[in-house]
C-alpha positions, 0 to 999 in steps of 0.5 A, a space after each residue: 622494856 622501858 615503861 616510859 617509852 610504853 605506847 610512845 611512838 617514834 615521830 618524824 615530819 618529812 616534807 614532800 610536794 604535798 605538804 608536810 607529811 607526819 610517820 608515826 611507828 616503832 620497831 613494830 612498825 609505821 602505824 600512821 603516814 599522815 598530812 599535816 595541815 598545820 605547819 609544823 618545823 621538819 625533822 633534822 633527825 629521822 628516828 632510826 625506826 623511821 629511817 627506811 619509810 622516810 627514804 622511800 617515801 623521799 623516793 617515792 615522791 622523786 620517782 626513784 621507786 614505786 614500792 615500799 618494803 617497810 613493815 606496817 603496822 595500822 591499828 584498827 578493826 578486824 573488818 578496817 584491817 582487811 579492806 586495808 589489805 585489800 586496798 594493797 592489791 590495787 596496782 601503781 598506777 591503776 584505780 578501783 572503785 568503792 563497789 569493786 572494793 566491796 565485790 572484792 570483800 565478798 559481798 556488794 552490801 558493804 560498800 558504805 563500811 568498806 568506803 568508811 574502813 578506807 577514809 579511816 586509813 592510817 598509813 595514806 600513799 602506802 596503802 592506797 585509799 587514794 586509787 579509789 574512786 567512784 564507779 562513775 570515774 569520779 574523784 570521791 573524797 580522801 581524807 588528804 584532800 581531792 587535790 592530794 588524791 589527783 596529785 597522787 594518780 598523776 604522779 602514778 599515772 604511767 603517762 607523762 605529758 609533756 606541756 606545749 609551750 
């Protein structure tokens, strides 16, 4: 292994309807997909290790797919990994609450810890933390911004509403 490559991740900055997205990973999988608030140039030559992820994200935004097949490699504690795995069980176009998540993890008392782990999810969209809402149906916090969470939920909605005019 090249010692200079050690711990160096491949990067792709891509355009989306939600702004620029940074995809980081290597041959072991994607480690993060994050929304960028500061403008960066888009990547012209996508690294081979990220090409499937970039294509599937593009297909997701154009409604050509709702499934992701690329390898994930999120970095976190054992509990965070457990929460992120639980997030992946929320079906496309459905939502869950933080309380439901805590119960699914086996203990309703871990609701705050589960919410914290949810907020530290490094792989936006694919590990669908945007599908977690308040027990009362309210739009609760989202690291990418509530407006992005609402957009993603509307994008995934089974019912597409037309315009009246």
